[in-house]
TORDRENSE-298359 format. One record per residue (C-alpha): residue in three letters; x, y, z; residue number from 1. Coordinates in steps of 0.25 Angstrom, whole numbers. Example, Ala and Ser with C-alpha at 12.3 -4.5 7.8 and 13.67 -1.06 7.14 Angstrom:
+--------+-------+-------+-------+-----+
: residu :     X :     Y :     Z : num :
+--------+-------+-------+-------+-----+
:    ALA :    49 :   -18 :    31 :   1 :
:    SER :    55 :    -4 :    29 :   2 :
+--------+-------+-------+-------+-----+
***
This chain:
+--------+-------+-------+-------+-----+
: residu :     X :     Y :     Z : num :
+--------+-------+-------+-------+-----+
:    ARG :   559 :   611 :   331 :   1 :
:    ASN :   569 :   605 :   321 :   2 :
:    MET :   580 :   607 :   332 :   3 :
:    ILE :   571 :   600 :   342 :   4 :
:    VAL :   570 :   588 :   333 :   5 :
:    VAL :   585 :   587 :   330 :   6 :
:    LEU :   588 :   588 :   345 :   7 :
:    VAL :   578 :   577 :   349 :   8 :
:    LEU :   584 :   568 :   338 :   9 :
:    LEU :   598 :   571 :   343 :  10 :
:    ALA :   593 :   568 :   357 :  11 :
:    VAL :   587 :   555 :   353 :  12 :
:    ILE :   600 :   551 :   346 :  13 :
:    LEU :   608 :   555 :   358 :  14 :
:    LEU :   599 :   547 :   367 :  15 :
:    TYR :   600 :   535 :   358 :  16 :
:    VAL :   615 :   536 :   357 :  17 :
:    MET :   616 :   537 :   373 :  18 :
:    LEU :   607 :   526 :   375 :  19 :
:    ASP :   615 :   517 :   365 :  20 :
:    CYS :   628 :   521 :   372 :  21 :
:    LEU :   622 :   517 :   385 :  22 :
:    ASN :   617 :   504 :   380 :  23 :
:    ILE :   631 :   501 :   374 :  24 :
:    ALA :   638 :   505 :   387 :  25 :
:    TYR :   628 :   496 :   395 :  26 :
:    GLN :   629 :   484 :   386 :  27 :
:    ARG :   644 :   484 :   387 :  28 :
:    THR :   644 :   484 :   402 :  29 :
:    LEU :   637 :   471 :   401 :  30 :
:    TYR :   649 :   465 :   394 :  31 :
:    ALA :   660 :   473 :   403 :  32 :
:    ALA :   665 :   460 :   409 :  33 :
:    ILE :   669 :   454 :   395 :  34 :
:    PRO :   682 :   458 :   388 :  35 :
:    SER :   681 :   467 :   376 :  36 :
:    PRO :   691 :   473 :   366 :  37 :
:    PRO :   692 :   489 :   367 :  38 :
:    ILE :   680 :   495 :   359 :  39 :
:    ASP :   682 :   504 :   347 :  40 :
:    SER :   672 :   514 :   353 :  41 :
:    PHE :   660 :   514 :   363 :  42 :
:    TYR :   649 :   513 :   352 :  43 :
:    ALA :   656 :   504 :   342 :  44 :
:    GLY :   662 :   495 :   352 :  45 :
:    HIS :   671 :   486 :   344 :  46 :
:    LEU :   664 :   487 :   331 :  47 :
:    THR :   675 :   496 :   324 :  48 :
:    THR :   686 :   486 :   327 :  49 :
:    ILE :   677 :   474 :   322 :  50 :
:    ARG :   674 :   482 :   309 :  51 :
:    LYS :   688 :   485 :   306 :  52 :
:    ALA :   692 :   470 :   308 :  53 :
:    ARG :   681 :   465 :   299 :  54 :
:    LYS :   686 :   475 :   288 :  55 :
:    VAL :   700 :   468 :   288 :  56 :
:    ASN :   694 :   454 :   290 :  57 :
:    GLY :   699 :   453 :   304 :  58 :
:    TYR :   687 :   451 :   313 :  59 :
:    GLN :   691 :   438 :   318 :  60 :
:    ASP :   705 :   443 :   320 :  61 :
:    LEU :   700 :   454 :   329 :  62 :
:    VAL :   692 :   444 :   337 :  63 :
:    LEU :   705 :   437 :   340 :  64 :
:    GLU :   712 :   450 :   343 :  65 :
:    TRP :   701 :   454 :   353 :  66 :
:    LYS :   703 :   440 :   360 :  67 :
:    LYS :   717 :   443 :   363 :  68 :
:    MET :   713 :   456 :   369 :  69 :
:    CYS :   701 :   452 :   377 :  70 :
:    GLY :   701 :   436 :   378 :  71 :
:    PRO :   693 :   426 :   369 :  72 :
:    THR :   679 :   432 :   373 :  73 :
:    TYR :   676 :   447 :   373 :  74 :
:    MET :   665 :   457 :   370 :  75 :
:    ILE :   664 :   465 :   358 :  76 :
:    PHE :   655 :   478 :   357 :  77 :
:    SER :   649 :   482 :   343 :  78 :
:    LYS :   640 :   495 :   345 :  79 :
:    ILE :   628 :   488 :   353 :  80 :
:    LYS :   633 :   474 :   351 :  81 :
:    TYR :   640 :   466 :   361 :  82 :
:    ILE :   646 :   453 :   357 :  83 :
:    LEU :   655 :   443 :   364 :  84 :
:    PHE :   666 :   438 :   355 :  85 :
:    THR :   673 :   425 :   359 :  86 :
:    VAL :   684 :   417 :   353 :  87 :
:    GLU :   684 :   408 :   366 :  88 :
:    PRO :   681 :   393 :   363 :  89 :
:    ALA :   675 :   391 :   377 :  90 :
:    MET :   666 :   402 :   374 :  91 :
:    VAL :   662 :   397 :   361 :  92 :
:    LYS :   659 :   383 :   367 :  93 :
:    TYR :   650 :   390 :   377 :  94 :
:    LEU :   642 :   397 :   366 :  95 :
:    ALA :   641 :   385 :   358 :  96 :
:    GLN :   636 :   376 :   369 :  97 :
:    ASN :   626 :   385 :   375 :  98 :
:    ILE :   617 :   387 :   363 :  99 :
:    ALA :   605 :   391 :   371 : 100 :
:    THR :   611 :   403 :   377 : 101 :
:    PHE :   620 :   407 :   365 : 102 :
:    ARG :   613 :   406 :   352 : 103 :
:    LYS :   615 :   411 :   337 : 104 :
:    LEU :   611 :   425 :   333 : 105 :
:    ASP :   599 :   426 :   325 : 106 :
:    ASP :   604 :   438 :   316 : 107 :
:    LEU :   616 :   432 :   310 : 108 :
:    PRO :   617 :   434 :   295 : 109 :
:    ASN :   614 :   421 :   289 : 110 :
:    ARG :   600 :   421 :   295 : 111 :
:    CYS :   594 :   431 :   286 : 112 :
:    LEU :   599 :   442 :   276 : 113 :
:    PHE :   592 :   456 :   278 : 114 :
:    GLY :   579 :   449 :   282 : 115 :
:    GLN :   580 :   438 :   272 : 116 :
:    ARG :   581 :   424 :   279 : 117 :
:    ILE :   593 :   416 :   275 : 118 :
:    ALA :   596 :   405 :   285 : 119 :
:    GLY :   586 :   410 :   295 : 120 :
:    TRP :   586 :   408 :   310 : 121 :
:    ASP :   582 :   393 :   312 : 122 :
:    SER :   591 :   386 :   303 : 123 :
:    MET :   600 :   375 :   307 : 124 :
:    LEU :   612 :   385 :   309 : 125 :
:    THR :   605 :   397 :   313 : 126 :
:    ALA :   594 :   392 :   323 : 127 :
:    ASN :   595 :   394 :   338 : 128 :
:    ALA :   589 :   387 :   351 : 129 :
:    GLU :   579 :   376 :   349 : 130 :
:    THR :   578 :   377 :   334 : 131 :
:    TRP :   593 :   375 :   332 : 132 :
:    ALA :   593 :   364 :   342 : 133 :
:    MET :   582 :   356 :   335 : 134 :
:    LYS :   588 :   359 :   321 : 135 :
:    ARG :   601 :   354 :   325 : 136 :
:    LYS :   595 :   341 :   331 : 137 :
:    VAL :   588 :   338 :   318 : 138 :
:    MET :   599 :   342 :   309 : 139 :
:    SER :   611 :   336 :   316 : 140 :
:    LYS :   606 :   322 :   311 : 141 :
:    PHE :   608 :   327 :   296 : 142 :
:    PHE :   622 :   332 :   299 : 143 :
:    LEU :   627 :   320 :   307 : 144 :
:    LYS :   640 :   315 :   302 : 145 :
:    SER :   634 :   301 :   298 : 146 :
:    ASN :   624 :   309 :   288 : 147 :
:    MET :   636 :   316 :   282 : 148 :
:    GLU :   641 :   302 :   278 : 149 :
:    ASN :   627 :   301 :   270 : 150 :
:    LEU :   629 :   315 :   264 : 151 :
:    PHE :   644 :   312 :   260 : 152 :
:    GLY :   640 :   304 :   248 : 153 :
:    GLY :   630 :   313 :   242 : 154 :
:    CYS :   639 :   325 :   244 : 155 :
:    ARG :   650 :   318 :   237 : 156 :
:    VAL :   642 :   314 :   225 : 157 :
:    TRP :   636 :   328 :   224 : 158 :
:    LEU :   650 :   335 :   225 : 159 :
:    GLU :   657 :   325 :   215 : 160 :
:    ARG :   645 :   328 :   205 : 161 :
:    HIS :   646 :   343 :   207 : 162 :
:    VAL :   661 :   343 :   204 : 163 :
:    ARG :   660 :   334 :   192 : 164 :
:    VAL :   648 :   340 :   185 : 165 :
:    GLY :   650 :   355 :   189 : 166 :
:    LEU :   664 :   359 :   195 : 167 :
:    LYS :   673 :   351 :   186 : 168 :
:    LYS :   665 :   356 :   173 : 169 :
:    GLU :   667 :   370 :   179 : 170 :
:    VAL :   682 :   369 :   182 : 171 :
:    GLY :   685 :   362 :   169 : 172 :
:    ALA :   700 :   361 :   167 : 173 :
:    GLY :   702 :   371 :   179 : 174 :
:    LYS :   696 :   384 :   184 : 175 :
:    VAL :   697 :   393 :   196 : 176 :
:    LEU :   685 :   393 :   204 : 177 :
:    ASP :   680 :   399 :   217 : 178 :
:    LEU :   680 :   388 :   227 : 179 :
:    LEU :   669 :   394 :   235 : 180 :
:    ASP :   660 :   393 :   222 : 181 :
:    VAL :   664 :   378 :   220 : 182 :
:    LEU :   661 :   375 :   235 : 183 :
:    GLY :   648 :   383 :   235 : 184 :
:    GLU :   642 :   374 :   224 : 185 :
:    ILE :   647 :   362 :   232 : 186 :
:    PHE :   642 :   365 :   246 : 187 :
:    GLU :   629 :   371 :   242 : 188 :
:    GLY :   627 :   358 :   234 : 189 :
:    TYR :   629 :   349 :   246 : 190 :
:    PRO :   615 :   352 :   252 : 191 :
:    SER :   608 :   345 :   240 : 192 :
:    VAL :   615 :   333 :   245 : 193 :
:    MET :   610 :   335 :   259 : 194 :
:    GLY :   596 :   335 :   253 : 195 :
:    VAL :   594 :   350 :   252 : 196 :
:    THR :   587 :   352 :   238 : 197 :
:    GLN :   594 :   364 :   231 : 198 :
:    CYS :   586 :   375 :   224 : 199 :
:    TYR :   598 :   381 :   219 : 200 :
:    GLU :   611 :   376 :   213 : 201 :
:    PRO :   623 :   376 :   223 : 202 :
:    ASP :   630 :   388 :   216 : 203 :
:    VAL :   618 :   396 :   218 : 204 :
:    ILE :   617 :   393 :   233 : 205 :
:    THR :   631 :   396 :   234 : 206 :
:    ASP :   629 :   410 :   227 : 207 :
:    ARG :   617 :   413 :   236 : 208 :
:    VAL :   624 :   409 :   249 : 209 :
:    ASN :   636 :   418 :   246 : 210 :
:    MET :   627 :   429 :   243 : 211 :
:    ILE :   620 :   428 :   256 : 212 :
:    LEU :   633 :   427 :   264 : 213 :
:    ARG :   639 :   439 :   257 : 214 :
:    VAL :   628 :   448 :   261 : 215 :
:    VAL :   623 :   442 :   274 : 216 :
:    SER :   634 :   448 :   282 : 217 :
:    LYS :   630 :   462 :   277 : 218 :
:    GLN :   617 :   463 :   286 : 219 :
:    LEU :   617 :   473 :   297 : 220 :
:    GLY :   610 :   463 :   306 : 221 :
:    HIS :   599 :   474 :   310 : 222 :
:    TRP :   585 :   470 :   313 : 223 :
:    LEU :   580 :   481 :   304 : 224 :
:    GLU :   588 :   476 :   292 : 225 :
:    PRO :   577 :   467 :   285 : 226 :
:    HIS :   567 :   479 :   285 : 227 :
:    ILE :   575 :   491 :   284 : 228 :
:    ILE :   589 :   488 :   278 : 229 :
:    LYS :   584 :   478 :   268 : 230 :
:    PHE :   581 :   489 :   257 : 231 :
:    MET :   595 :   493 :   258 : 232 :
:    LEU :   601 :   480 :   254 : 233 :
:    SER :   612 :   480 :   243 : 234 :
:    ALA :   609 :   472 :   230 : 235 :
:    GLU :   617 :   460 :   235 : 236 :
:    LYS :   610 :   459 :   248 : 237 :
:    LYS :   596 :   460 :   241 : 238 :
:    GLU :   601 :   449 :   231 : 239 :
:    ALA :   605 :   440 :   243 : 240 :
:    GLU :   592 :   442 :   250 : 241 :
:    ASN :   584 :   439 :   238 : 242 :
:    LYS :   592 :   427 :   235 : 243 :
:    ILE :   591 :   422 :   249 : 244 :
:    PHE :   576 :   424 :   248 : 245 :
:    GLN :   575 :   416 :   235 : 246 :
:    MET :   584 :   405 :   240 : 247 :
:    ARG :   576 :   403 :   252 : 248 :
:    LYS :   563 :   403 :   244 : 249 :
:    ASP :   568 :   393 :   234 : 250 :
:    ILE :   573 :   384 :   244 : 251 :
:    LEU :   560 :   384 :   252 : 252 :
:    HIS :   552 :   382 :   239 : 253 :
:    LEU :   561 :   370 :   235 : 254 :
:    LEU :   559 :   364 :   249 : 255 :
:    GLU :   544 :   366 :   249 : 256 :
:    THR :   541 :   360 :   235 : 257 :
:    SER :   551 :   348 :   235 : 258 :
:    GLU :   547 :   334 :   236 : 259 :
:    ALA :   555 :   332 :   248 : 260 :
:    HIS :   547 :   343 :   255 : 261 :
:    LYS :   535 :   334 :   254 : 262 :
:    MET :   542 :   323 :   260 : 263 :
:    ARG :   547 :   331 :   272 : 264 :
:    SER :   533 :   335 :   275 : 265 :
:    GLU :   531 :   321 :   280 : 266 :
:    ASP :   537 :   319 :   293 : 267 :
:    ALA :   540 :   305 :   292 : 268 :
:    GLN :   548 :   307 :   279 : 269 :
:    LEU :   555 :   320 :   284 : 270 :
:    GLU :   560 :   312 :   296 : 271 :
:    SER :   567 :   302 :   288 : 272 :
:    ALA :   573 :   312 :   277 : 273 :
:    THR :   588 :   314 :   278 : 274 :
:    ASP :   590 :   326 :   269 : 275 :
:    LEU :   594 :   339 :   275 : 276 :
:    ILE :   581 :   347 :   271 : 277 :
:    SER :   573 :   336 :   278 : 278 :
:    TYR :   582 :   338 :   290 : 279 :
:    PHE :   580 :   353 :   289 : 280 :
:    VAL :   565 :   351 :   289 : 281 :
:    LYS :   566 :   341 :   301 : 282 :
:    ALA :   574 :   351 :   309 : 283 :
:    ASN :   565 :   363 :   306 : 284 :
:    LYS :   552 :   355 :   309 : 285 :
:    ALA :   559 :   350 :   322 : 286 :
:    CYS :   561 :   365 :   326 : 287 :
:    GLY :   546 :   367 :   325 : 288 :
:    PHE :   545 :   375 :   312 : 289 :
:    THR :   532 :   375 :   305 : 290 :
:    GLU :   529 :   371 :   291 : 291 :
:    ALA :   527 :   386 :   288 : 292 :
:    VAL :   542 :   389 :   291 : 293 :
:    LEU :   548 :   375 :   290 : 294 :
:    TYR :   554 :   376 :   276 : 295 :
:    GLU :   559 :   390 :   278 : 296 :
:    ARG :   567 :   385 :   290 : 297 :
:    VAL :   572 :   374 :   281 : 298 :
:    VAL :   577 :   384 :   271 : 299 :
:    ASP :   584 :   391 :   282 : 300 :
:    ASP :   592 :   378 :   284 : 301 :
:    ILE :   595 :   377 :   270 : 302 :
:    MET :   600 :   391 :   269 : 303 :
:    THR :   609 :   388 :   281 : 304 :
:    LEU :   614 :   376 :   274 : 305 :
:    TYR :   618 :   384 :   262 : 306 :
:    LEU :   625 :   394 :   271 : 307 :
:    VAL :   633 :   383 :   278 : 308 :
:    MET :   637 :   376 :   265 : 309 :
:    ASP :   643 :   389 :   261 : 310 :
:    ASN :   652 :   389 :   274 : 311 :
:    MET :   658 :   376 :   269 : 312 :
:    VAL :   661 :   382 :   256 : 313 :
:    LYS :   668 :   394 :   263 : 314 :
:    GLN :   676 :   384 :   272 : 315 :
:    ILE :   682 :   377 :   260 : 316 :
:    GLY :   684 :   390 :   254 : 317 :
:    THR :   692 :   395 :   266 : 318 :
:    MET :   700 :   382 :   266 : 319 :
:    PHE :   705 :   386 :   252 : 320 :
:    ILE :   709 :   400 :   256 : 321 :
:    TYR :   719 :   393 :   266 : 322 :
:    LEU :   723 :   383 :   256 : 323 :
:    ALA :   728 :   393 :   246 : 324 :
:    ASP :   739 :   396 :   256 : 325 :
:    CYS :   742 :   382 :   259 : 326 :
:    PRO :   743 :   374 :   246 : 327 :
:    GLU :   750 :   362 :   254 : 328 :
:    VAL :   737 :   360 :   262 : 329 :
:    TYR :   729 :   361 :   249 : 330 :
:    GLU :   737 :   350 :   242 : 331 :
:    LYS :   737 :   341 :   255 : 332 :
:    MET :   722 :   342 :   256 : 333 :
:    ALA :   720 :   340 :   241 : 334 :
:    GLU :   729 :   328 :   241 : 335 :
:    GLU :   720 :   322 :   253 : 336 :
:    LEU :   707 :   325 :   246 : 337 :
:    ARG :   711 :   319 :   233 : 338 :
:    ALA :   717 :   306 :   239 : 339 :
:    THR :   704 :   303 :   247 : 340 :
:    GLU :   692 :   297 :   241 : 341 :
:    LEU :   680 :   301 :   248 : 342 :
:    GLU :   672 :   288 :   247 : 343 :
:    ASP :   663 :   290 :   259 : 344 :
:    PHE :   661 :   300 :   270 : 345 :
:    GLY :   671 :   293 :   279 : 346 :
:    CYS :   682 :   296 :   269 : 347 :
:    LEU :   681 :   311 :   273 : 348 :
:    SER :   689 :   307 :   285 : 349 :
:    LYS :   701 :   304 :   277 : 350 :
:    LEU :   702 :   319 :   273 : 351 :
:    ARG :   710 :   323 :   285 : 352 :
:    TYR :   718 :   334 :   280 : 353 :
:    THR :   707 :   340 :   272 : 354 :
:    GLU :   699 :   340 :   285 : 355 :
:    GLN :   711 :   347 :   292 : 356 :
:    VAL :   711 :   358 :   281 : 357 :
:    ILE :   696 :   360 :   283 : 358 :
:    LEU :   697 :   361 :   298 : 359 :
:    GLU :   708 :   371 :   297 : 360 :
:    SER :   701 :   380 :   287 : 361 :
:    LEU :   689 :   379 :   296 : 362 :
:    ARG :   697 :   384 :   307 : 363 :
:    LEU :   703 :   396 :   299 : 364 :
:    ALA :   689 :   399 :   293 : 365 :
:    PRO :   678 :   393 :   301 : 366 :
:    ALA :   664 :   394 :   294 : 367 :
:    LEU :   659 :   401 :   306 : 368 :
:    GLN :   669 :   412 :   310 : 369 :
:    ARG :   660 :   418 :   321 : 370 :
:    GLY :   648 :   413 :   329 : 371 :
:    THR :   638 :   422 :   336 : 372 :
:    ARG :   629 :   418 :   348 : 373 :
:    LEU :   619 :   426 :   356 : 374 :
:    ASN :   617 :   425 :   371 : 375 :
:    VAL :   603 :   421 :   373 : 376 :
:    SER :   602 :   416 :   387 : 377 :
:    ALA :   588 :   411 :   391 : 378 :
:    ASP :   587 :   421 :   403 : 379 :
:    LYS :   591 :   432 :   394 : 380 :
:    LYS :   602 :   436 :   404 : 381 :
:    GLN :   617 :   435 :   404 : 382 :
:    SER :   624 :   422 :   400 : 383 :
:    LYS :   638 :   418 :   405 : 384 :
:    VAL :   647 :   415 :   393 : 385 :
:    GLY :   661 :   411 :   398 : 386 :
:    GLN :   665 :   421 :   409 : 387 :
:    TYR :   656 :   432 :   404 : 388 :
:    MET :   641 :   435 :   406 : 389 :
:    LEU :   634 :   439 :   393 : 390 :
:    PRO :   621 :   447 :   392 : 391 :
:    TYR :   609 :   441 :   385 : 392 :
:    LYS :   610 :   442 :   370 : 393 :
:    THR :   625 :   445 :   369 : 394 :
:    GLN :   631 :   441 :   356 : 395 :
:    ILE :   643 :   431 :   356 : 396 :
:    HIS :   653 :   429 :   344 : 397 :
:    PHE :   662 :   418 :   344 : 398 :
:    PHE :   673 :   418 :   333 : 399 :
:    THR :   676 :   404 :   327 : 400 :
:    TYR :   686 :   410 :   318 : 401 :
:    ALA :   694 :   417 :   329 : 402 :
:    ILE :   695 :   405 :   337 : 403 :
:    HIS :   700 :   397 :   325 : 404 :
:    HIS :   711 :   407 :   323 : 405 :
:    ASP :   714 :   409 :   338 : 406 :
:    GLU :   729 :   405 :   341 : 407 :
:    GLN :   725 :   401 :   355 : 408 :
:    TYR :   719 :   389 :   348 : 409 :
:    TRP :   725 :   387 :   335 : 410 :
:    PRO :   740 :   388 :   332 : 411 :
:    ASN :   743 :   397 :   320 : 412 :
:    PRO :   728 :   400 :   319 : 413 :
:    GLU :   729 :   407 :   305 : 414 :
:    THR :   737 :   396 :   299 : 415 :
:    PHE :   730 :   386 :   290 : 416 :
:    ASP :   735 :   373 :   295 : 417 :
:    PRO :   727 :   360 :   293 : 418 :
:    GLU :   738 :   352 :   300 : 419 :
:    ARG :   733 :   358 :   313 : 420 :
:    TRP :   721 :   348 :   312 : 421 :
:    GLY :   730 :   336 :   311 : 422 :
:    ASN :   731 :   325 :   321 : 423 :
:    ASN :   716 :   326 :   325 : 424 :
:    PHE :   718 :   340 :   330 : 425 :
:    SER :   706 :   345 :   338 : 426 :
:    PRO :   705 :   359 :   342 : 427 :
:    PRO :   700 :   363 :   356 : 428 :
:    PRO :   685 :   365 :   357 : 429 :
:    TYR :   679 :   377 :   351 : 430 :
:    THR :   692 :   382 :   345 : 431 :
:    TYR :   688 :   376 :   331 : 432 :
:    MET :   673 :   378 :   327 : 433 :
:    PRO :   672 :   378 :   312 : 434 :
:    PHE :   658 :   371 :   314 : 435 :
:    PHE :   656 :   378 :   328 : 436 :
:    ALA :   654 :   369 :   340 : 437 :
:    GLY :   645 :   364 :   351 : 438 :
:    PRO :   629 :   362 :   349 : 439 :
:    ARG :   629 :   372 :   337 : 440 :
:    GLY :   641 :   366 :   330 : 441 :
:    CYS :   639 :   364 :   315 : 442 :
:    LEU :   629 :   353 :   311 : 443 :
:    GLY :   635 :   352 :   298 : 444 :
:    LYS :   650 :   350 :   301 : 445 :
:    HIS :   651 :   336 :   297 : 446 :
:    PHE :   645 :   340 :   283 : 447 :
:    ALA :   654 :   352 :   282 : 448 :
:    MET :   666 :   343 :   284 : 449 :
:    MET :   661 :   332 :   275 : 450 :
:    SER :   657 :   342 :   264 : 451 :
:    MET :   670 :   350 :   264 : 452 :
:    LYS :   679 :   337 :   263 : 453 :
:    LEU :   670 :   331 :   252 : 454 :
:    THR :   670 :   344 :   244 : 455 :
:    LEU :   685 :   346 :   245 : 456 :
:    SER :   687 :   331 :   242 : 457 :
:    VAL :   679 :   331 :   229 : 458 :
:    LEU :   685 :   345 :   224 : 459 :
:    PHE :   699 :   341 :   227 : 460 :
:    ARG :   697 :   327 :   220 : 461 :
:    ASN :   692 :   335 :   207 : 462 :
:    PHE :   700 :   347 :   207 : 463 :
:    ASP :   713 :   354 :   212 : 464 :
:    PHE :   708 :   368 :   216 : 465 :
:    PRO :   719 :   376 :   223 : 466 :
:    PRO :   716 :   390 :   228 : 467 :
:    LYS :   719 :   401 :   218 : 468 :
:    PHE :   716 :   414 :   225 : 469 :
:    GLY :   727 :   423 :   219 : 470 :
:    ALA :   727 :   437 :   225 : 471 :
:    GLN :   712 :   435 :   228 : 472 :
:    LYS :   713 :   426 :   240 : 473 :
:    PRO :   700 :   424 :   248 : 474 :
:    THR :   699 :   429 :   262 : 475 :
:    LEU :   690 :   425 :   274 : 476 :
:    ASP :   680 :   435 :   280 : 477 :
:    LYS :   683 :   434 :   295 : 478 :
:    GLY :   672 :   443 :   299 : 479 :
:    MET :   660 :   435 :   295 : 480 :
:    ALA :   654 :   424 :   304 : 481 :
:    VAL :   656 :   414 :   293 : 482 :
:    THR :   668 :   412 :   284 : 483 :
:    ARG :   667 :   420 :   271 : 484 :
:    ILE :   677 :   421 :   260 : 485 :
:    HIS :   681 :   433 :   252 : 486 :
:    ARG :   684 :   431 :   238 : 487 :
:    LYS :   684 :   418 :   229 : 488 :
:    VAL :   691 :   406 :   233 : 489 :
:    LEU :   697 :   403 :   220 : 490 :
:    CYS :   703 :   389 :   217 : 491 :
:    ASP :   709 :   383 :   204 : 492 :
:    PHE :   700 :   371 :   201 : 493 :
:    ILE :   708 :   361 :   193 : 494 :
:    PRO :   701 :   347 :   190 : 495 :
:    LEU :   709 :   335 :   194 : 496 :
:    ILE :   709 :   320 :   189 : 497 :
:    LEU :   711 :   311 :   201 : 498 :
+--------+-------+-------+-------+-----+
***
């Protein structure tokens, strides 16, 4: 009898493997017309090669290697996944403009952590379809360039006070600090100027955001994960999950008990309010969210805002990684920043060389290194993408980092050269996308540029802080969807008297 049980189990396993192999073979016939690099094995597809590239931080380089082999658009097979890779600007443009057919995935890491909601699926960044369209319509008014002029003064006053009261006392006569910590306290403090009442100090928000980002990519992405795998979490993952839960709970409590909440409950006062929280409330009400979940959705937007602020921290951090090898660029930018008094928003346009340095660092290390879309055509049938027909629910990855490093569009693409942005240089469409492009282009790009220039101006007018890495130079992780930095970005902060 035991032998029979064993034979039956073996037969079931064999049948499962056979059906799985047949399914893989059938699925690959659906993409037979699309070029593809040689696979590692029938079952693993290209997974082994991808894993090897990730181990040596060469994922984006592999994408460009495969482009030379197959052209700018090709299929990648990973066990039972079938993903279209593209580094073709025309293809990215098509994806960006056809938002009804190609939407963001719902299971990306910043949505939740092992079942614990982070930014959710309906925030201004993560939403799809009608929810996204309505949120963008409402929120775009807050992020107009004209409103950035209104925010500029408040941001400058807050930053100058933070530097005078906090940073200068910490630095004293001089001190080596992690630039990422310094910037984290600054950028996570800016939301308070925008009208987001903070329930934590900026340094606490920074620590929690960094913890989230450290562990969020370690999820397996399996639908059973919140129920079965949760008990296996490491101490770090459990701590991150608990802190996210507490952070969301505290933000929600503050929102629901504040005086401003009472004001927002009256439609007339809400409509005339100009702070960011009120815009979040207006946007979520416009989406049809009821009172029962309205402020949970507002918390989604606040969590998204904190994550986006961290992107700007990392962008300036990456800039200093490149400046460490280009001291002449550092000195030229510092000279411009110290010679330019930012009396009002319009003065930012005088920081032309600083803008060139920012644009070049955004080219070499864009905040979004890789984007993902899902083919969700209304008829649930194949969709034409370029010259290819893609089956329903095909994943598509477009690689911003690889396009920014492609010698077809950028001479000497690995060279940090701010001068390439001189003479009002404008790259071809969809070859430069630090804030993406098209209808889903970044709403906050004007705030991002304003805040980065302002932050650099105030810091450089108060300190000299050249990179001081020694043998521990930080590196960029090219395998993540968003830019991440390994090791501290150490700078030697020396107070100045201008």
